[in-house]
Wavefront OBJ file of the C-alpha trace (Angstrom):
o trace
v 48.787 -88.504 -25.790
v 46.003 -86.124 -24.179
v 42.443 -86.189 -24.973
v 42.981 -82.478 -26.308
v 46.040 -83.763 -28.329
v 43.622 -86.924 -29.856
v 40.917 -84.470 -30.808
v 43.438 -82.049 -32.641
v 44.931 -85.210 -34.525
v 41.283 -86.274 -35.230
v 40.527 -82.875 -36.523
v 43.712 -82.803 -38.794
v 42.338 -86.088 -40.322
v 38.619 -84.771 -40.900
v 40.226 -81.822 -42.519
v 42.264 -83.607 -44.911
v 38.997 -85.838 -45.600
v 37.108 -82.535 -46.385
v 39.940 -81.480 -48.790
v 39.763 -84.804 -50.520
v 36.103 -84.503 -51.054
v 35.954 -80.826 -52.289
v 38.740 -82.025 -54.944
v 36.664 -84.837 -55.874
v 33.617 -82.405 -56.301
v 35.563 -80.226 -58.306
v 36.577 -83.108 -60.574
v 32.849 -83.874 -60.685
v 32.142 -80.405 -61.851
v 30.512 -79.640 -58.576
v 27.620 -81.948 -59.600
v 27.514 -84.719 -57.097
v 24.796 -84.958 -54.266
v 26.791 -87.647 -52.253
v 29.867 -85.687 -52.238
v 28.204 -82.548 -51.038
v 26.593 -84.667 -48.558
v 29.768 -86.138 -47.367
v 31.298 -82.887 -47.131
v 28.386 -81.511 -44.822
v 29.010 -84.548 -42.876
v 32.477 -84.031 -42.195
v 31.678 -80.333 -41.499
v 29.425 -80.985 -38.865
v 31.509 -83.583 -37.306
v 34.394 -81.051 -37.113
v 32.205 -78.365 -35.557
v 31.442 -80.926 -33.005
v 35.181 -81.827 -32.332
v 35.977 -78.018 -32.230
v 33.263 -77.588 -29.899
v 34.503 -80.336 -27.479
v 38.001 -79.219 -27.644
v 37.029 -75.865 -26.885
v 34.786 -77.138 -23.851
v 38.068 -79.001 -22.311
v 40.100 -75.668 -22.554
v 37.461 -73.564 -20.749
v 37.449 -70.072 -21.651
v 40.391 -70.180 -23.877
v 39.349 -69.802 -27.727
v 42.772 -70.875 -28.914
v 43.422 -74.675 -29.927
v 46.732 -74.293 -30.731
v 46.218 -74.423 -34.392
v 46.774 -70.447 -34.877
v 43.283 -69.758 -35.586
v 40.563 -68.135 -33.408
v 37.896 -70.481 -32.846
v 34.918 -68.492 -31.167
l 1 2 3 4 5 6 7 8 9 10 11 12 13 14 15 16 17 18 19 20 21 22 23 24 25 26 27 28 29 30 31 32 33 34 35 36 37 38 39 40 41 42 43 44 45 46 47 48 49 50 51 52 53 54 55 56 57 58 59 60 61 62 63 64 65 66 67 68 69 70
């Protein structure tokens, strides 16, 4: 598995964690500071991985997921 594939796999896992945290926040009526912090931390981690993926691909702003990341 290439480094790009590993990062994309990690992105998928982080996305799933974000979804789980947001669902838990919704169940808590959006009133959990620790879950809000966890979502923030996961989003930062995701942003860092997307940035690394983009740097590996050079000037190509597509990671293959079908979305534009600029």
